[in-house]
Each structure stands twice: as C-alpha cells, then as structure tokens.
N, C-alpha and C positions, 0 to 999 in steps of 0.2 A: 260422866266418867267413861273412859274407853273400857271395853270388855277385855278381860285378861283370860288367856288360854293356858291351862296347865297340862303339860305333856307327861305321859306315863314314861317310866324308864325305858320301855321297849320302843316307844315312838321317838324318844329323845336320842336314842342310840347309846352305845357303850360309854361308860364314864371316861373322863379325860385321861386318868392314869392308865387305863387299859389301852387306850389309843396310843399314848406315848410309849407304853411298853412294847406294843406291836411294832411301832416305827423303829424303836431302838433295836428290836430283834431283827427286823429286816435289814437295817443298816449295819449293825455290828456283828451279829453272829451268823456264820454261813449256814445256808440251808443244806439239806441232804444232796440236792442236785449240784450245788457249787462244790461240795466236798468231792463228789464223784468226778467232776470236771478237773478239779485240782489233782486228784489221784491219776487221772489219765495223762495230765501234763508231766507229772513227776515220774510216772512209770518207765518211760524210755530211758531217762537218765539213770534211774535206780537199776534197771535191768543191765545197762552198760557197765555200771560199777560192779554189780554182782558177778556178771559173766566174765568180764575182762580184767577185773582187779581182785575182787574178794575170792572167787573160786580158784584162780591160779595161785594166789597166796597160800590158801589152805592146802591145796594139792601139793604145792612145792614143799610146804612144811612136812606133809606126810611122806613125800619122797625122800626127804633128808634123813629119815629113819629107816630107809630101805636100800636094798641093792637092786638097781633096775637098769637093764640094758634094753632100749627100745627095740632093738633088732631081735631080741629073744622072744619066745612065745610063753615064757613062764610067768611074766608079769612081775610087779614089784615084790621082793622078798624081804620081810622085816629083819633088820639087823640091830635094832636098838640104837644106842648112841655111838656105835663103833665108827660111823662116818666122821663124827665130830672129834672123837679121840684121835682118829687117824690124821685128819688135816691139821690139828693143832700141834702135831709133832712132825708134820711133813715139811722138810726144808724148802721145797718149791713153793708151797703155800705161804710159809713165813717170809720167804724172799719177795713174793708178790705183795704181801702186806707192807714190807719195807719200801718197795718201789712205789706203791700207791701213796704212802705217807710222804715220801720224798717228792713225788709229783705234786701233791697238794701244797707242800711248802715252797716248791719252785714257783707255782702259778699264783697262789693266793696273795702274797704281798704286792706283787706287781699289778695284778688285776684290780686290787682295791685301791692302792695308793695312786696309781696312774689315773684310774677312773675318778678319784676325788680331785686330782689336779685338773683334769679335763672339765669336771663339773664346775669347779671354781672359775675356770676360764670362760665358759659359755654362760655363766650365770650373770648376765648383764644385758642391758638393752642397747644393742648396737645394730646398725643396718647390716642385714645379711646373716645375722647370728643364727636364724632358723635353718639356713642352708648348712652351716657347719654342724649344728646339732644333728640334723638328718644324716649328713655324711658320716659322722662318727658312729651313729646308731646302726647304719646299714649292715656292717659285718655281723651284728648280733642276729639279724633275721635271716641271713643266708644259711643254707644247710651246712651242718658241720662236715658232712662228707664232701660237699663241693669245695668248701674252704680247704679241707685237708688235701684234696687233689691239686689245688692251686699251689699250696705250700710244698707239696711233693716235688713239683717242678722247680720252685724257687730254691729248694735245697739240692737239686740235682747238679751234676758237674757243669751243665750248660746254663744253670739258673742264674738269677740276678746276684745272689749272694756270692757265688764263686766268680762271677764277672767283676764284682766290686773288689774282691780280694785280688783278682788278676791285675787290676789297674795299679795296685800297690805292690806288685811283684810277688805276691804270695802264690803258693801252689794250690790247686783246687783241693777242697776239703770234702770228705765224705761225711757230711753232718749226721746222716741217719744210719750209717753203717759202722760207726765207731762207738764202742760202749761208753767212752768218756763224754761224748757229746749228744748221743741220741735222745736221751730223756730231756735234757735241757733244750734241745731243738724243738721237740714236741711242745714243751712248756711255753716257749716263745710264741708259737702259733696259737696256743690256747689263751694266752694273755691277750693277744690281739683280738681274738674272737670274743672274749668276755668284756672287753672295755666298754663297748656301746651300751650293753644292758645295765652294767653297774653304774655307768655315768648317768643314765636316765633316772635311775632310782635315787642316786645321791643328789642329782639336780632337783628332784622333787622334794627331797629333805631340806635342801638349802632354801628353797623358795617357801617352805613352811615356817621358817624362822622369822620372827617378827623383826621388822626394821627398827622398831623402837629400842630393842635391846642393843643394836649397834650404835644408835644415836646416844643412848645413855652411856655406853662404854666410851664413845668418843668424847662426850662431855667430861667424863672422869679422867681423860687424858690417855686412854688406851690406844696404842698404835695398832697397825694391821696385824702384827703377830699376836699381840695380846687379845685382840678381838677374835682372831681365829682360835686361839687356845681356850679362851674362857666363854666365848659365845657360840662359835660355829661348831666346835667339836662336841660340847655338851648337847647342843641342839640336834646334832646328827647321830647321837649315840644309838638311838633305837634303830634308825635306818642302817647304820654301819653294822650293827649286830645282825640285822636281817640279811644284809648283803654277804657278810662273812659266813653265816650259817648256810645259806642257800648255795654259795660257792663251794663250800666244803662238801655238801651233799652231792652236788653235780660232779665235782672233780673226783670224788672217791668212787664214782661209778663210771669213770671214763672208759670208753671202748672204741667209739667210732674213729677218733684220730689215731689211736694206737693201731687199729686194724688196717687203716689206709696207709699210714706212714711207715710203720716198722714191723707190723705183724708180731710184736712182742720181742723182737730182737734188737740188737745182736746179743746172743748168749743170754736171753731172758732179761736183759737190762731194762727193757721197757714193758715187761709183762706185769700189768696191773692185775688186781684181784678179778675184776670183771672180765678181762681178757682170758685169764686162766679158767674162769667159770665156763666161758665159751669153748675153750679147748677141751675141757674135761667133759662137757655135755655133748658137743657135736663132732669132736674128733675122736675122743676115746669112748663115747657112748656110755658114760658113767653118770647117769642122771642123779643118783643118790648123793654121791660126793659133791657134784656141782651144786645141788640144792643146799647141802650143808654149808658149803662155802658162801653161798648167797646169804644165808641167814646169819652167819658169823659177821659178814660185812654189814648187814642190816643192823645188827646189835652194836657194832662199833660206831657206825654213823649216828645211830640214835643216842648213844652215850655222849658223843662229842656235841651233838645238837643240844642235848639236855643240859650239859655243863655250860655251854655258851649262853643259853637262855637264862639259866640260874644266875650266872655272873652278871648278865645285863639287868636282871631284876634287882640284884643286890646293889649295883652301882646307881640305879635310878632311885632306890629307896634311901 
C-alpha cells in the first residue's frame, strides 16, 4: 500500500471557506486605498457644486432678507421679510411675472408641437435622413447670444422679414420696437432655437416604442391617426412631460434673448422676471430685492414642475 501523508492545518493552509471569504472581500468590498482614490475623484466635482452652486444659493437666500448695496461699506443689513412683502405688491414685479407667463405660453406650444411633428417626419429609415436630423439640431447647440444677434438683424428694417414684406407691398415693420409685436417676435426666435433639442428627445421617445404595438394596432384595423392617438401619444407621455417641464423651467428664466433683442422694452413689454432681477441687482444695486425676486421665481417654477410631474404620475398609474 502507498504511504499516506497527513498534513496539519498549518501546513495545509487556511480552510476553503476563509479563502473564499478573502477572495470575495477583495472582489466585492472596496479597500481603504480604493475608497481614498474614489474620494479624490469625487472631490473636484463636489467642490465645484459646493463653491459655485450651493454656496451662492445659500448666500442669495441670506441676502433676500437683507438690504444690501454692493457699493456701500456697511454690508448687508437684515430687514426680515420686507423685501418679499414689497415685491409681492410691486406692480413692476407683478407685470414682469405676467410677461414671463405670457412668454412661456407663446413659446411652449409651438416648441413642443412643431418638435413632435419634426420628430415624426425624421423617424424613418431614408437615405440622407441623418443629414436632416443634424441640420435640424444645429440651432440648439449654437449660443443663444449668437442666435439672438442674427435674429436682431432679421428683424431690422433691412432684414429678411421686412424684405419679404416689401415684396408684397407692405411697409417696413419695427418688430422689436412695438409693444404689440415685441414679445411675440422674441418668442418666434426662441421657438426656432428650441426645436432641435426637443426634436431629438421626442425622436428618442418614438424609437423606444415597440413596433409590435403598431403591428397589433394595424391588425385590429387602426389607421394612422388611431395609431398616433392610442399608441404613439401614450408611449411618449413620459418624454413629453419631461420636455414640457424642462422647457417651462428654461423659458421662465429667459434673459439672454431679452437682453440682446429688446433690453426689456418697449415700455417693459418684454421685461421678464429674470431681466428685472438683472436690472434690480446691477443697475439699481439692490441685491436684497433682486435675491427675493429670484427665490419667488424659484418657488413658482418648482410649483409648476411639481404639479406637472404629479399629473404625469397620475396619468401613468
């Protein structure tokens, strides 16, 4: 018989369950060194958020309860809630709220409905369709200030729009200098600017809808309108809600196009809340009132976004 050798536990090494536990610990749970490395990678982004987002937000909230002129040497003087009570009864601020709401209502339907139409048109496999998708998306990535400068020329007496009117025998129109047309003219530019981004999002939503649903609807005798109503729209409900909410958030904070095209005129007919905040802070040096206006606007935007998201959750359930 061959001689058998019996190893002691020390010679045989650690039990199998301990070896497995060590291997699992090495693979699954991070070591102290990997945690430190992870913190080092996260630290720059966290510092950016704290320094450039969280701190200005907290400091702005503090200033909204003070009377502060940056040119004075006295520093912020606490005044309680008087800034909020003052602006909520200020006709200029209430007028800017109305202008902001009107501007959102001017832009939002066109920016969403036209983007949906474009998404439906480019949602097909055709030769050269990628070029059209790119061309439609380009205005979205161009700077808002650059776009506003181009449209400022288009609306000028020598611009294309007045040239087109001249061919039909109409007199040149001061689109941006008349109270009746200034806000609508800015809204047209913003619709054109927003179409590309909304189209891409809605196109992604369309391509996420299963083709089997359309095939089943076609078998049941549904035409194109019925398929759009009972398949496309329900499938796009989440993306449409996202597009609407984000558009409202961005439009309610409009400033760049107002500053370039109209400077809030004529007669404050295009003075949005954000532009009024700019005037209050940097022209009148009233940082306390400007901060209070900003937080009132923030509260209104948050309320609208919350109601929209709640409505979406109800419809989906």
